[in-house]
C-alpha positions as CSV (number, residue, x, y, z in Angstrom):
1,M,0.2,-0.2,-0.3
2,N,1.2,3.1,-0.9
3,I,0.7,6.2,1.8
4,T,1.4,10.1,1.4
5,A,1.7,11.6,4.9
6,V,1.5,15.2,5.2
7,I,2.7,16.6,8.3
8,L,0.6,20.1,9.0
9,T,1.9,22.6,11.8
10,L,0.3,26.1,12.7
11,K,1.9,29.4,11.9
12,E,3.1,31.1,14.8
13,G,1.1,32.7,16.8
14,V,-2.3,31.1,15.6
15,N,-4.7,29.7,18.7
16,V,-6.8,26.8,17.2
17,S,-8.7,27.3,20.0
18,E,-9.7,30.9,18.8
19,L,-11.3,29.4,15.8
20,G,-14.1,27.4,16.9
21,A,-16.5,27.3,13.5
22,I,-13.5,26.7,11.4
23,L,-11.9,24.0,13.2
24,K,-15.9,22.1,13.4
25,H,-15.7,22.4,9.4
26,E,-12.4,21.4,9.2
27,Q,-13.6,18.2,11.0
28,E,-16.3,17.6,9.4
29,M,-14.2,17.3,6.3
30,V,-11.7,14.8,7.5
31,A,-14.5,12.7,8.5
32,Q,-15.7,12.8,5.0
33,W,-12.3,12.2,3.8
34,R,-12.1,8.8,6.4
35,A,-15.8,7.8,4.8
36,E,-14.5,8.0,1.8
37,G,-11.9,5.6,2.8
38,I,-8.8,7.9,1.7
39,I,-7.2,8.5,5.0
40,H,-5.1,5.5,6.1
41,D,-4.7,7.6,9.3
42,M,-4.3,10.5,11.4
43,Y,-2.5,11.8,14.5
44,L,-2.5,15.5,16.2
45,R,0.8,16.4,17.2
46,Q,1.5,16.8,21.1
47,G,1.2,20.3,21.1
48,R,-2.0,20.4,19.4
49,N,0.0,22.6,17.1
50,G,-0.8,20.5,13.7
51,A,-1.5,17.0,12.6
52,V,0.0,13.9,10.6
53,I,-2.3,12.7,7.9
54,M,-1.9,9.9,6.1
55,F,-4.0,9.3,2.3
56,K,-3.6,5.8,0.9
57,E,-3.5,5.8,-2.7
58,L,-2.8,9.5,-3.9
59,D,0.3,10.7,-5.0
60,E,1.5,13.9,-3.6
61,T,0.0,16.2,-6.0
62,A,-3.8,14.6,-5.2
63,V,-2.9,15.2,-1.2
64,Q,-1.9,18.9,-1.6
65,A,-5.0,19.2,-3.8
66,L,-7.3,18.3,-1.0
67,I,-5.2,20.0,1.9
68,E,-5.9,23.3,0.1
69,T,-9.1,22.8,0.5
70,L,-9.1,22.3,4.3
71,P,-10.8,25.6,6.1
72,L,-7.2,26.0,8.4
73,Y,-5.1,25.4,5.1
74,P,-4.2,30.0,5.4
75,Y,-3.3,29.1,9.0
76,F,-0.8,26.3,8.6
77,K,3.0,26.7,8.0
78,P,3.9,25.1,4.3
79,A,3.1,21.2,4.6
80,E,5.7,18.4,4.4
81,F,5.0,15.6,2.4
82,L,6.5,11.7,2.9
83,G,5.9,9.0,0.3
84,L,5.7,5.6,2.3
85,L,5.3,2.1,1.4
86,K,3.5,0.1,4.1
87,N,6.0,-2.9,4.6
88,D,3.2,-5.9,6.0
């Protein structure tokens, strides 16, 4: 299985607790992606200043296009992408 991991980090000075409605919409979008089966897994960063989302069977270009639709996208630093292979 091919996995594209994206590492998202909030920009300095952004307080996610002040972005209630935007955060709710973000969570709904991620839930929809989970329901569609395109997310393999997701982890919040320990400081709750970002996340790591693992997409299955999508290349970096497709993942970038999805990430850019997230409501919190303008609040993130440039995303980091890792192409991974699942070793079963």
